[in-house]
C-alpha positions in Angstrom: 6.2 205.3 28.1 9.4 203.7 29.4 12.8 203.7 27.6 15.7 201.4 28.3 19.1 202.5 26.9 21.7 199.9 26.3 25.4 200.0 25.5 27.0 197.2 23.6 30.8 196.8 23.2 31.3 194.6 20.2 34.3 192.4 19.5 36.6 193.5 16.6 35.2 192.4 13.2 31.9 191.3 14.7 29.8 194.4 13.9 27.8 193.0 11.0 27.1 189.7 12.9 26.0 191.7 16.0 23.6 193.9 14.1 22.0 190.9 12.4 21.6 189.1 15.8 20.4 192.3 17.5 17.7 192.8 14.8 16.4 189.2 15.2 16.3 189.6 19.0 14.5 192.9 18.7 11.9 191.4 16.4 11.2 188.5 18.8 11.0 190.9 21.8 8.6 193.2 19.9 6.4 190.3 18.8 6.4 188.3 22.0 6.9 190.8 24.9 4.9 193.9 24.0 7.7 196.3 23.4 7.3 199.2 20.9 10.6 198.2 19.2 14.1 199.5 19.4 16.8 201.5 17.6 20.5 200.8 17.4 23.0 203.6 17.0 26.7 203.9 16.2 28.6 205.9 18.8 31.7 207.9 18.5 33.6 205.2 20.4 35.0 202.4 18.2 33.1 199.1 18.6 30.5 200.6 20.9 26.8 200.7 19.8 24.0 202.2 21.7 20.4 201.0 21.6 17.2 202.1 23.1 14.0 200.2 23.4 10.6 201.7 24.0 8.0 200.0 26.2 4.5 201.0 27.2 5.6 200.9 30.9 8.4 200.0 33.2 6.2 197.1 34.5 6.0 195.7 31.0 9.8 195.9 30.5 10.4 194.3 33.9 8.1 191.3 33.4 9.7 187.9 33.3 9.4 187.2 29.6 10.1 183.6 29.1 11.3 183.5 25.5 11.9 180.2 23.8 12.2 178.9 20.2 15.0 178.1 17.8 15.1 181.6 16.2 15.3 183.3 19.6 18.0 180.9 21.0 20.1 181.2 17.9 19.9 185.0 17.8 20.7 185.3 21.6 23.7 183.0 21.3 25.0 184.9 18.2 24.5 188.2 19.9 26.4 187.0 23.0 29.3 185.7 20.9 29.7 189.1 19.4 30.0 191.0 22.7 32.8 192.0 24.9 30.1 193.4 27.3 26.7 195.0 27.4 24.9 197.0 30.0 21.7 198.9 30.7 22.9 202.5 30.9 19.6 204.3 31.6 16.1 203.4 32.6 13.9 206.4 31.7 10.3 207.5 32.0 9.2 209.8 29.2 8.2 213.2 30.6 7.7 215.1 27.3 7.5 213.8 23.8 7.9 215.6 20.5 9.7 212.9 18.5 8.4 212.8 15.0 8.6 210.0 12.4 8.7 212.4 9.4 10.1 215.8 8.4 8.0 218.9 8.4 7.0 220.3 5.0 6.5 223.9 6.3 
């Protein structure tokens, strides 16, 4: 499994708009590009959010995904308008995995 970690610096007052656009972009990428989805996190730094996306492989992530459509275009433009900058911070291959989706009852 491959993980891409992103850092997003969001303009003041644009947090809610960014999150909405990020979610729409993430849904399209999940549905059209074969990702496993993504999570967005608030960091300790004001206006900085961190996201990570899971992919079956680096090759799948690196493919030239030609995304089109009104929903995608609108979400991409909205996301860009909210950002000061964004960058891919890490490109990671999973070596060990014990991430759980629920809490243990033991």
